Biopython code that builds the backbone (N, CA, C, O; Angstrom):
import numpy as np
from Bio.PDB.StructureBuilder import StructureBuilder

atoms = [
    (1, "MET", "N", (-13.620, 39.170, -7.840)),
    (1, "MET", "CA", (-14.786, 38.541, -7.249)),
    (1, "MET", "C", (-15.469, 37.679, -8.301)),
    (1, "MET", "O", (-15.724, 38.136, -9.416)),
    (2, "PRO", "N", (-15.767, 36.425, -7.943)),
    (2, "PRO", "CA", (-16.395, 35.534, -8.924)),
    (2, "PRO", "C", (-17.835, 35.945, -9.223)),
    (2, "PRO", "O", (-18.526, 36.510, -8.375)),
    (3, "ASN", "N", (-18.269, 35.649, -10.443)),
    (3, "ASN", "CA", (-19.649, 35.968, -10.789)),
    (3, "ASN", "C", (-20.596, 34.968, -10.120)),
    (3, "ASN", "O", (-20.173, 33.867, -9.768)),
    (4, "PRO", "N", (-21.853, 35.329, -9.941)),
    (4, "PRO", "CA", (-22.797, 34.461, -9.215)),
    (4, "PRO", "C", (-23.018, 33.107, -9.888)),
    (4, "PRO", "O", (-23.253, 32.111, -9.203)),
    (5, "GLN", "N", (-22.947, 33.056, -11.214)),
    (5, "GLN", "CA", (-23.168, 31.787, -11.901)),
    (5, "GLN", "C", (-22.034, 30.806, -11.604)),
    (5, "GLN", "O", (-22.293, 29.637, -11.318)),
    (6, "SER", "N", (-20.795, 31.261, -11.666)),
    (6, "SER", "CA", (-19.682, 30.356, -11.387)),
    (6, "SER", "C", (-19.666, 29.945, -9.917)),
    (6, "SER", "O", (-19.262, 28.827, -9.594)),
    (7, "LEU", "N", (-20.098, 30.829, -9.027)),
    (7, "LEU", "CA", (-20.182, 30.488, -7.604)),
    (7, "LEU", "C", (-21.247, 29.417, -7.364)),
    (7, "LEU", "O", (-21.038, 28.504, -6.565)),
    (8, "ALA", "N", (-22.378, 29.522, -8.044)),
    (8, "ALA", "CA", (-23.435, 28.520, -7.903)),
    (8, "ALA", "C", (-22.989, 27.161, -8.439)),
    (8, "ALA", "O", (-23.264, 26.129, -7.826)),
    (9, "VAL", "N", (-22.309, 27.161, -9.570)),
    (9, "VAL", "CA", (-21.810, 25.905, -10.143)),
    (9, "VAL", "C", (-20.758, 25.289, -9.226)),
    (9, "VAL", "O", (-20.749, 24.077, -9.012)),
    (10, "ALA", "N", (-19.878, 26.120, -8.689)),
    (10, "ALA", "CA", (-18.833, 25.630, -7.786)),
    (10, "ALA", "C", (-19.438, 25.025, -6.522)),
    (10, "ALA", "O", (-18.963, 23.997, -6.040)),
    (11, "ALA", "N", (-20.474, 25.650, -5.987)),
    (11, "ALA", "CA", (-21.129, 25.118, -4.787)),
    (11, "ALA", "C", (-21.789, 23.771, -5.074)),
    (11, "ALA", "O", (-21.704, 22.845, -4.268)),
    (12, "HIS", "N", (-22.440, 23.673, -6.219)),
    (12, "HIS", "CA", (-23.088, 22.406, -6.576)),
    (12, "HIS", "C", (-22.049, 21.313, -6.817)),
    (12, "HIS", "O", (-22.242, 20.173, -6.395)),
    (13, "LEU", "N", (-20.960, 21.648, -7.486)),
    (13, "LEU", "CA", (-19.892, 20.670, -7.705)),
    (13, "LEU", "C", (-19.260, 20.231, -6.391)),
    (13, "LEU", "O", (-18.906, 19.063, -6.232)),
    (14, "HIS", "N", (-19.118, 21.154, -5.455)),
    (14, "HIS", "CA", (-18.565, 20.808, -4.147)),
    (14, "HIS", "C", (-19.410, 19.722, -3.480)),
    (14, "HIS", "O", (-18.870, 18.750, -2.951)),
    (15, "VAL", "N", (-20.713, 19.885, -3.506)),
    (15, "VAL", "CA", (-21.618, 18.904, -2.886)),
    (15, "VAL", "C", (-21.533, 17.562, -3.609)),
    (15, "VAL", "O", (-21.472, 16.513, -2.968)),
    (16, "LEU", "N", (-21.529, 17.592, -4.934)),
    (16, "LEU", "CA", (-21.474, 16.342, -5.698)),
    (16, "LEU", "C", (-20.144, 15.610, -5.498)),
    (16, "LEU", "O", (-20.118, 14.387, -5.363)),
    (17, "LEU", "N", (-19.050, 16.360, -5.479)),
    (17, "LEU", "CA", (-17.742, 15.726, -5.285)),
    (17, "LEU", "C", (-17.630, 15.109, -3.895)),
    (17, "LEU", "O", (-17.059, 14.030, -3.738)),
    (18, "ARG", "N", (-18.168, 15.781, -2.896)),
    (18, "ARG", "CA", (-18.156, 15.204, -1.546)),
    (18, "ARG", "C", (-19.010, 13.957, -1.476)),
    (18, "ARG", "O", (-18.632, 12.979, -0.831)),
    (19, "ARG", "N", (-20.148, 13.980, -2.127)),
    (19, "ARG", "CA", (-21.072, 12.846, -2.077)),
    (19, "ARG", "C", (-20.534, 11.636, -2.832)),
    (19, "ARG", "O", (-20.600, 10.511, -2.336)),
    (20, "HIS", "N", (-20.003, 11.866, -4.028)),
    (20, "HIS", "CA", (-19.601, 10.748, -4.874)),
    (20, "HIS", "C", (-18.205, 10.214, -4.563)),
    (20, "HIS", "O", (-18.020, 9.003, -4.445)),
    (21, "ILE", "N", (-17.221, 11.104, -4.428)),
    (21, "ILE", "CA", (-15.847, 10.619, -4.279)),
    (21, "ILE", "C", (-15.153, 11.137, -3.019)),
    (21, "ILE", "O", (-13.936, 11.013, -2.877)),
    (22, "ALA", "N", (-15.937, 11.720, -2.106)),
    (22, "ALA", "CA", (-15.424, 12.192, -0.818)),
    (22, "ALA", "C", (-14.257, 13.170, -0.989)),
    (22, "ALA", "O", (-13.258, 13.084, -0.276)),
    (23, "ARG", "N", (-14.391, 14.076, -1.919)),
    (23, "ARG", "CA", (-13.352, 15.081, -2.156)),
    (23, "ARG", "C", (-13.886, 16.456, -1.773)),
    (23, "ARG", "O", (-14.962, 16.858, -2.216)),
    (24, "ASN", "N", (-13.138, 17.162, -0.960)),
    (24, "ASN", "CA", (-13.509, 18.519, -0.559)),
    (24, "ASN", "C", (-12.882, 19.524, -1.508)),
    (24, "ASN", "O", (-11.779, 19.318, -2.015)),
    (25, "THR", "N", (-13.597, 20.607, -1.739)),
    (25, "THR", "CA", (-13.091, 21.667, -2.588)),
    (25, "THR", "C", (-13.280, 23.007, -1.892)),
    (25, "THR", "O", (-14.060, 23.126, -0.948)),
    (26, "ASP", "N", (-12.566, 23.997, -2.363)),
    (26, "ASP", "CA", (-12.741, 25.369, -1.903)),
    (26, "ASP", "C", (-13.659, 26.053, -2.912)),
    (26, "ASP", "O", (-13.255, 26.327, -4.042)),
    (27, "VAL", "N", (-14.880, 26.324, -2.504)),
    (27, "VAL", "CA", (-15.901, 26.815, -3.427)),
    (27, "VAL", "C", (-15.527, 28.184, -3.997)),
    (27, "VAL", "O", (-15.625, 28.401, -5.205)),
    (28, "GLU", "N", (-15.105, 29.097, -3.144)),
    (28, "GLU", "CA", (-14.775, 30.439, -3.632)),
    (28, "GLU", "C", (-13.568, 30.416, -4.569)),
    (28, "GLU", "O", (-13.538, 31.135, -5.568)),
    (29, "TRP", "N", (-12.579, 29.593, -4.245)),
    (29, "TRP", "CA", (-11.390, 29.509, -5.086)),
    (29, "TRP", "C", (-11.733, 28.838, -6.418)),
    (29, "TRP", "O", (-11.196, 29.210, -7.461)),
    (30, "LEU", "N", (-12.615, 27.863, -6.380)),
    (30, "LEU", "CA", (-13.056, 27.191, -7.602)),
    (30, "LEU", "C", (-13.791, 28.166, -8.507)),
    (30, "LEU", "O", (-13.656, 28.110, -9.729)),
    (31, "ALA", "N", (-14.564, 29.054, -7.913)),
    (31, "ALA", "CA", (-15.315, 30.025, -8.711)),
    (31, "ALA", "C", (-14.416, 31.122, -9.271)),
    (31, "ALA", "O", (-14.750, 31.733, -10.287)),
    (32, "ALA", "N", (-13.275, 31.380, -8.620)),
    (32, "ALA", "CA", (-12.434, 32.506, -9.023)),
    (32, "ALA", "C", (-11.205, 32.115, -9.841)),
    (32, "ALA", "O", (-10.754, 32.905, -10.670)),
    (33, "ASN", "N", (-10.655, 30.930, -9.632)),
    (33, "ASN", "CA", (-9.367, 30.562, -10.220)),
    (33, "ASN", "C", (-9.554, 29.576, -11.369)),
    (33, "ASN", "O", (-10.130, 28.503, -11.184)),
    (34, "ARG", "N", (-9.074, 29.935, -12.536)),
    (34, "ARG", "CA", (-9.236, 29.069, -13.716)),
    (34, "ARG", "C", (-8.383, 27.805, -13.650)),
    (34, "ARG", "O", (-8.807, 26.751, -14.125)),
    (35, "ASP", "N", (-7.188, 27.896, -13.067)),
    (35, "ASP", "CA", (-6.339, 26.709, -12.965)),
    (35, "ASP", "C", (-6.953, 25.668, -12.027)),
    (35, "ASP", "O", (-6.935, 24.472, -12.316)),
    (36, "TYR", "N", (-7.488, 26.133, -10.919)),
    (36, "TYR", "CA", (-8.156, 25.228, -9.987)),
    (36, "TYR", "C", (-9.403, 24.639, -10.639)),
    (36, "TYR", "O", (-9.704, 23.459, -10.458)),
    (37, "ALA", "N", (-10.121, 25.456, -11.391)),
    (37, "ALA", "CA", (-11.300, 24.972, -12.107)),
    (37, "ALA", "C", (-10.920, 23.904, -13.134)),
    (37, "ALA", "O", (-11.645, 22.927, -13.317)),
    (38, "ALA", "N", (-9.786, 24.094, -13.800)),
    (38, "ALA", "CA", (-9.335, 23.100, -14.778)),
    (38, "ALA", "C", (-9.009, 21.775, -14.088)),
    (38, "ALA", "O", (-9.311, 20.707, -14.620)),
    (39, "GLU", "N", (-8.399, 21.843, -12.915)),
    (39, "GLU", "CA", (-8.068, 20.615, -12.185)),
    (39, "GLU", "C", (-9.334, 19.907, -11.697)),
    (39, "GLU", "O", (-9.434, 18.685, -11.799)),
    (40, "ILE", "N", (-10.282, 20.650, -11.178)),
    (40, "ILE", "CA", (-11.542, 20.046, -10.728)),
    (40, "ILE", "C", (-12.301, 19.482, -11.926)),
    (40, "ILE", "O", (-12.941, 18.436, -11.822)),
    (41, "HIS", "N", (-12.230, 20.170, -13.054)),
    (41, "HIS", "CA", (-12.855, 19.652, -14.283)),
    (41, "HIS", "C", (-12.240, 18.304, -14.657)),
    (41, "HIS", "O", (-12.954, 17.367, -15.016)),
    (42, "ARG", "N", (-10.919, 18.214, -14.569)),
    (42, "ARG", "CA", (-10.236, 16.953, -14.879)),
    (42, "ARG", "C", (-10.680, 15.844, -13.930)),
    (42, "ARG", "O", (-10.921, 14.716, -14.362)),
    (43, "VAL", "N", (-10.790, 16.157, -12.652)),
    (43, "VAL", "CA", (-11.217, 15.160, -11.661)),
    (43, "VAL", "C", (-12.636, 14.697, -11.972)),
    (43, "VAL", "O", (-12.930, 13.504, -11.896)),
    (44, "CYS", "N", (-13.502, 15.618, -12.315)),
    (44, "CYS", "CA", (-14.898, 15.259, -12.613)),
    (44, "CYS", "C", (-15.005, 14.377, -13.852)),
    (44, "CYS", "O", (-15.782, 13.422, -13.871)),
    (45, "ILE", "N", (-14.232, 14.690, -14.879)),
    (45, "ILE", "CA", (-14.287, 13.941, -16.128)),
    (45, "ILE", "C", (-13.755, 12.519, -15.943)),
    (45, "ILE", "O", (-14.220, 11.595, -16.611)),
    (46, "GLU", "N", (-12.787, 12.337, -15.044)),
    (46, "GLU", "CA", (-12.194, 11.012, -14.850)),
    (46, "GLU", "C", (-13.070, 10.067, -14.035)),
    (46, "GLU", "O", (-12.760, 8.880, -13.934)),
    (47, "THR", "N", (-14.155, 10.565, -13.454)),
    (47, "THR", "CA", (-15.046, 9.693, -12.688)),
    (47, "THR", "C", (-16.067, 9.050, -13.611)),
    (47, "THR", "O", (-16.185, 9.410, -14.782)),
    (48, "GLU", "N", (-16.798, 8.095, -13.064)),
    (48, "GLU", "CA", (-17.819, 7.420, -13.863)),
    (48, "GLU", "C", (-19.206, 8.016, -13.660)),
    (48, "GLU", "O", (-20.178, 7.503, -14.215)),
    (49, "PHE", "N", (-19.321, 9.084, -12.882)),
    (49, "PHE", "CA", (-20.615, 9.666, -12.562)),
    (49, "PHE", "C", (-21.025, 10.682, -13.619)),
    (49, "PHE", "O", (-20.310, 11.650, -13.880)),
    (50, "ILE", "N", (-22.185, 10.449, -14.223)),
    (50, "ILE", "CA", (-22.678, 11.287, -15.317)),
    (50, "ILE", "C", (-23.002, 12.696, -14.837)),
    (50, "ILE", "O", (-22.758, 13.666, -15.555)),
    (51, "ASP", "N", (-23.550, 12.819, -13.631)),
    (51, "ASP", "CA", (-23.900, 14.153, -13.153)),
    (51, "ASP", "C", (-22.656, 15.021, -12.922)),
    (51, "ASP", "O", (-22.719, 16.241, -13.079)),
    (52, "LEU", "N", (-21.542, 14.410, -12.556)),
    (52, "LEU", "CA", (-20.294, 15.177, -12.447)),
    (52, "LEU", "C", (-19.815, 15.645, -13.811)),
    (52, "LEU", "O", (-19.264, 16.738, -13.935)),
    (53, "HIS", "N", (-20.021, 14.829, -14.831)),
    (53, "HIS", "CA", (-19.648, 15.226, -16.198)),
    (53, "HIS", "C", (-20.483, 16.436, -16.643)),
    (53, "HIS", "O", (-19.966, 17.377, -17.244)),
    (54, "GLU", "N", (-21.785, 16.387, -16.332)),
    (54, "GLU", "CA", (-22.664, 17.482, -16.729)),
    (54, "GLU", "C", (-22.288, 18.782, -16.026)),
    (54, "GLU", "O", (-22.253, 19.844, -16.648)),
    (55, "TRP", "N", (-22.006, 18.694, -14.716)),
    (55, "TRP", "CA", (-21.660, 19.904, -13.972)),
    (55, "TRP", "C", (-20.261, 20.390, -14.319)),
    (55, "TRP", "O", (-19.983, 21.582, -14.186)),
    (56, "ALA", "N", (-19.381, 19.517, -14.753)),
    (56, "ALA", "CA", (-18.063, 19.948, -15.221)),
    (56, "ALA", "C", (-18.212, 20.780, -16.499)),
    (56, "ALA", "O", (-17.482, 21.751, -16.702)),
    (57, "ALA", "N", (-19.154, 20.399, -17.351)),
    (57, "ALA", "CA", (-19.422, 21.192, -18.557)),
    (57, "ALA", "C", (-19.989, 22.559, -18.180)),
    (57, "ALA", "O", (-19.668, 23.563, -18.815)),
    (58, "LYS", "N", (-20.831, 22.597, -17.148)),
    (58, "LYS", "CA", (-21.364, 23.884, -16.686)),
    (58, "LYS", "C", (-20.263, 24.750, -16.080)),
    (58, "LYS", "O", (-20.302, 25.976, -16.181)),
    (59, "LEU", "N", (-19.283, 24.107, -15.452)),
    (59, "LEU", "CA", (-18.152, 24.845, -14.893)),
    (59, "LEU", "C", (-17.356, 25.526, -16.006)),
    (59, "LEU", "O", (-16.927, 26.670, -15.860)),
    (60, "VAL", "N", (-17.165, 24.827, -17.100)),
    (60, "VAL", "CA", (-16.457, 25.404, -18.256)),
    (60, "VAL", "C", (-17.236, 26.596, -18.799)),
    (60, "VAL", "O", (-16.654, 27.631, -19.121)),
    (61, "ALA", "N", (-18.552, 26.447, -18.898)),
    (61, "ALA", "CA", (-19.371, 27.544, -19.412)),
    (61, "ALA", "C", (-19.377, 28.733, -18.448)),
    (61, "ALA", "O", (-19.377, 29.884, -18.886)),
    (62, "ALA", "N", (-19.382, 28.466, -17.152)),
    (62, "ALA", "CA", (-19.416, 29.550, -16.163)),
    (62, "ALA", "C", (-18.120, 30.347, -16.147)),
    (62, "ALA", "O", (-18.131, 31.543, -15.855)),
    (63, "HIS", "N", (-17.007, 29.700, -16.458)),
    (63, "HIS", "CA", (-15.721, 30.388, -16.474)),
    (63, "HIS", "C", (-15.416, 31.024, -17.832)),
    (63, "HIS", "O", (-14.360, 31.632, -18.008)),
    (64, "ASP", "N", (-16.322, 30.889, -18.778)),
    (64, "ASP", "CA", (-16.128, 31.437, -20.127)),
    (64, "ASP", "C", (-14.830, 30.946, -20.746)),
    (64, "ASP", "O", (-14.104, 31.709, -21.384)),
    (65, "ILE", "N", (-14.550, 29.687, -20.552)),
    (65, "ILE", "CA", (-13.349, 29.076, -21.108)),
    (65, "ILE", "C", (-13.778, 28.244, -22.305)),
    (65, "ILE", "O", (-14.756, 27.499, -22.241)),
    (66, "ALA", "N", (-13.039, 28.377, -23.392)),
    (66, "ALA", "CA", (-13.405, 27.653, -24.608)),
    (66, "ALA", "C", (-13.393, 26.152, -24.365)),
    (66, "ALA", "O", (-14.337, 25.453, -24.734)),
    (67, "GLN", "N", (-12.333, 25.657, -23.748)),
    (67, "GLN", "CA", (-12.256, 24.218, -23.489)),
    (67, "GLN", "C", (-11.238, 23.971, -22.393)),
    (67, "GLN", "O", (-10.119, 24.482, -22.435)),
    (68, "LEU", "N", (-11.640, 23.189, -21.426)),
    (68, "LEU", "CA", (-10.719, 22.708, -20.405)),
    (68, "LEU", "C", (-10.540, 21.220, -20.664)),
    (68, "LEU", "O", (-11.394, 20.413, -20.297)),
    (69, "SER", "N", (-9.448, 20.864, -21.288)),
    (69, "SER", "CA", (-9.238, 19.456, -21.595)),
    (69, "SER", "C", (-8.458, 18.800, -20.471)),
    (69, "SER", "O", (-7.530, 19.399, -19.926)),
    (70, "PRO", "N", (-8.827, 17.574, -20.118)),
    (70, "PRO", "CA", (-8.086, 16.896, -19.058)),
    (70, "PRO", "C", (-6.671, 16.579, -19.504)),
    (70, "PRO", "O", (-6.435, 16.258, -20.669)),
    (71, "GLN", "N", (-5.733, 16.669, -18.576)),
    (71, "GLN", "CA", (-4.343, 16.336, -18.861)),
    (71, "GLN", "C", (-4.211, 14.827, -19.016)),
    (71, "GLN", "O", (-4.879, 14.079, -18.302)),
    (72, "PRO", "N", (-3.364, 14.363, -19.934)),
    (72, "PRO", "CA", (-3.166, 12.916, -20.047)),
    (72, "PRO", "C", (-2.493, 12.380, -18.792)),
    (72, "PRO", "O", (-1.660, 13.045, -18.176)),
    (73, "ALA", "N", (-2.867, 11.190, -18.441)),
    (73, "ALA", "CA", (-2.291, 10.574, -17.246)),
    (73, "ALA", "C", (-0.804, 10.316, -17.459)),
    (73, "ALA", "O", (-0.383, 9.884, -18.532)),
    (74, "LEU", "N", (-0.032, 10.583, -16.442)),
    (74, "LEU", "CA", (1.409, 10.356, -16.533)),
    (74, "LEU", "C", (1.695, 8.862, -16.427)),
    (74, "LEU", "O", (1.134, 8.165, -15.581)),
    (75, "ARG", "N", (2.561, 8.393, -17.284)),
    (75, "ARG", "CA", (2.934, 6.982, -17.270)),
    (75, "ARG", "C", (4.424, 6.875, -17.003)),
    (75, "ARG", "O", (5.188, 7.749, -17.414)),
    (76, "PRO", "N", (4.849, 5.820, -16.322)),
    (76, "PRO", "CA", (6.279, 5.664, -16.089)),
    (76, "PRO", "C", (7.012, 5.442, -17.405)),
    (76, "PRO", "O", (6.461, 4.872, -18.347)),
    (77, "ALA", "N", (8.265, 5.900, -17.459)),
    (77, "ALA", "CA", (9.046, 5.800, -18.695)),
    (77, "ALA", "C", (9.295, 4.344, -19.075)),
    (77, "ALA", "O", (9.172, 3.974, -20.242)),
    (78, "ALA", "N", (9.634, 3.540, -18.115)),
    (78, "ALA", "CA", (9.886, 2.124, -18.380)),
    (78, "ALA", "C", (9.223, 1.299, -17.285)),
    (78, "ALA", "O", (9.335, 1.599, -16.096)),
    (79, "VAL", "N", (8.546, 0.277, -17.710)),
    (79, "VAL", "CA", (7.883, -0.601, -16.750)),
    (79, "VAL", "C", (8.816, -1.757, -16.454)),
    (79, "VAL", "O", (9.284, -2.443, -17.363)),
    (80, "ARG", "N", (9.080, -1.964, -15.187)),
    (80, "ARG", "CA", (9.979, -3.051, -14.810)),
    (80, "ARG", "C", (9.275, -4.391, -14.923)),
    (80, "ARG", "O", (8.077, -4.507, -14.662)),
    (81, "SER", "N", (10.029, -5.389, -15.312)),
    (81, "SER", "CA", (9.464, -6.726, -15.415)),
    (81, "SER", "C", (9.957, -7.623, -14.289)),
    (81, "SER", "O", (9.849, -8.846, -14.373)),
    (82, "GLU", "N", (10.499, -7.017, -13.233)),
    (82, "GLU", "CA", (10.985, -7.804, -12.105)),
    (82, "GLU", "C", (9.804, -8.337, -11.300)),
    (82, "GLU", "O", (8.759, -7.690, -11.227)),
    (83, "PRO", "N", (9.964, -9.499, -10.701)),
    (83, "PRO", "CA", (8.876, -10.018, -9.880)),
    (83, "PRO", "C", (8.707, -9.173, -8.619)),
    (83, "PRO", "O", (9.649, -8.539, -8.143)),
    (84, "ALA", "N", (7.510, -9.182, -8.104)),
    (84, "ALA", "CA", (7.234, -8.421, -6.891)),
    (84, "ALA", "C", (7.983, -9.025, -5.715)),
    (84, "ALA", "O", (8.146, -10.242, -5.629)),
    (85, "ILE", "N", (8.430, -8.178, -4.825)),
    (85, "ILE", "CA", (9.174, -8.637, -3.653)),
    (85, "ILE", "C", (8.181, -9.090, -2.598)),
    (85, "ILE", "O", (7.235, -8.375, -2.271)),
    (86, "SER", "N", (8.399, -10.251, -2.082)),
    (86, "SER", "CA", (7.533, -10.767, -1.034)),
    (86, "SER", "C", (7.909, -10.106, 0.279)),
    (86, "SER", "O", (9.086, -10.042, 0.634)),
    (87, "LEU", "N", (6.931, -9.624, 0.986)),
    (87, "LEU", "CA", (7.191, -8.972, 2.260)),
    (87, "LEU", "C", (7.590, -9.979, 3.336)),
    (87, "LEU", "O", (8.238, -9.615, 4.317)),
    (88, "GLU", "N", (7.208, -11.232, 3.159)),
    (88, "GLU", "CA", (7.533, -12.239, 4.157)),
    (88, "GLU", "C", (9.030, -12.532, 4.187)),
    (88, "GLU", "O", (9.591, -12.752, 5.260)),
    (89, "ARG", "N", (9.674, -12.537, 3.046)),
    (89, "ARG", "CA", (11.113, -12.813, 3.001)),
    (89, "ARG", "C", (11.926, -11.670, 3.579)),
    (89, "ARG", "O", (12.952, -11.895, 4.221)),
    (90, "HIS", "N", (11.479, -10.466, 3.357)),
    (90, "HIS", "CA", (12.268, -9.307, 3.725)),
    (90, "HIS", "C", (11.752, -8.598, 4.968)),
    (90, "HIS", "O", (12.151, -7.466, 5.243)),
    (91, "ALA", "N", (10.884, -9.238, 5.709)),
    (91, "ALA", "CA", (10.351, -8.620, 6.917)),
    (91, "ALA", "C", (11.437, -8.584, 7.992)),
    (91, "ALA", "O", (12.204, -9.537, 8.130)),
    (92, "PRO", "N", (11.504, -7.501, 8.745)),
    (92, "PRO", "CA", (12.510, -7.433, 9.804)),
    (92, "PRO", "C", (12.187, -8.452, 10.902)),
    (92, "PRO", "O", (11.028, -8.828, 11.080)),
    (93, "PRO", "N", (13.206, -8.895, 11.632)),
    (93, "PRO", "CA", (12.953, -9.861, 12.695)),
    (93, "PRO", "C", (12.085, -9.225, 13.775)),
    (93, "PRO", "O", (12.117, -8.010, 13.965)),
    (94, "PRO", "N", (11.314, -10.040, 14.478)),
    (94, "PRO", "CA", (10.454, -9.477, 15.509)),
    (94, "PRO", "C", (11.280, -8.837, 16.624)),
    (94, "PRO", "O", (12.361, -9.314, 16.969)),
    (95, "VAL", "N", (10.760, -7.768, 17.169)),
    (95, "VAL", "CA", (11.452, -7.047, 18.237)),
    (95, "VAL", "C", (11.246, -7.788, 19.546)),
    (95, "VAL", "O", (10.124, -8.144, 19.905)),
    (96, "LYS", "N", (12.365, -8.020, 20.266)),
    (96, "LYS", "CA", (12.262, -8.681, 21.557)),
    (96, "LYS", "C", (11.860, -7.623, 22.582)),
    (96, "LYS", "O", (12.496, -6.575, 22.697)),
    (97, "ARG", "N", (10.812, -7.914, 23.311)),
    (97, "ARG", "CA", (10.333, -6.975, 24.302)),
    (97, "ARG", "C", (10.395, -7.596, 25.690)),
    (97, "ARG", "O", (10.358, -8.815, 25.856)),
    (98, "TYR", "N", (10.489, -6.737, 26.656)),
    (98, "TYR", "CA", (10.521, -7.180, 28.034)),
    (98, "TYR", "C", (9.095, -7.599, 28.416)),
    (98, "TYR", "O", (8.166, -6.795, 28.342)),
    (99, "VAL", "N", (8.929, -8.865, 28.824)),
    (99, "VAL", "CA", (7.607, -9.388, 29.108)),
    (99, "VAL", "C", (7.411, -9.684, 30.599)),
    (99, "VAL", "O", (6.285, -9.924, 31.036)),
    (100, "ALA", "N", (8.470, -9.671, 31.364)),
    (100, "ALA", "CA", (8.350, -9.980, 32.786)),
    (100, "ALA", "C", (7.589, -8.881, 33.510)),
    (100, "ALA", "O", (7.403, -7.788, 32.976)),
    (101, "SER", "N", (7.160, -9.171, 34.706)),
    (101, "SER", "CA", (6.366, -8.208, 35.459)),
    (101, "SER", "C", (7.253, -7.129, 36.044)),
    (101, "SER", "O", (8.447, -7.332, 36.267)),
    (102, "LEU", "N", (6.654, -5.993, 36.285)),
    (102, "LEU", "CA", (7.367, -4.882, 36.895)),
    (102, "LEU", "C", (7.432, -5.099, 38.420)),
    (102, "LEU", "O", (6.527, -5.705, 38.994)),
    (103, "ARG", "N", (8.485, -4.613, 39.066)),
    (103, "ARG", "CA", (8.600, -4.791, 40.502)),
    (103, "ARG", "C", (7.872, -3.731, 41.266)),
    (103, "ARG", "O", (7.875, -3.744, 42.497)),
]
sb = StructureBuilder()
sb.init_structure("model")
sb.init_model(0)
sb.init_chain("A")
sb.init_seg("    ")
for serial, (resi, resn, name, xyz) in enumerate(atoms, 1):
    if name == "N":
        sb.init_residue(resn, " ", resi, " ")
    sb.init_atom(name, np.array(xyz, "f"), 0.0, 1.0, " ", f" {name:<3s}", serial, name[0])
structure = sb.get_structure()
């Protein structure tokens, strides 16, 4: 069972995340699970909203975790230098439909 402090922080973060970035969270799971808390912490840190940064720090303190560092963003191994494919050239032909009236 999560402690009341982590539950309060999770509830406040839920409201802020919904308001700022339209993301829903599971409040009880956020208060109880450290892995989920680490992921929500990462999401909060990657936003530009200062209040989310502050509440993410409170989330770390509520879970008694020394540090939840955000994971580095994954990058593709090799970036292709091919030109983008135009959708107009490769669009499928229009579908012929029956347009006459029904009897």
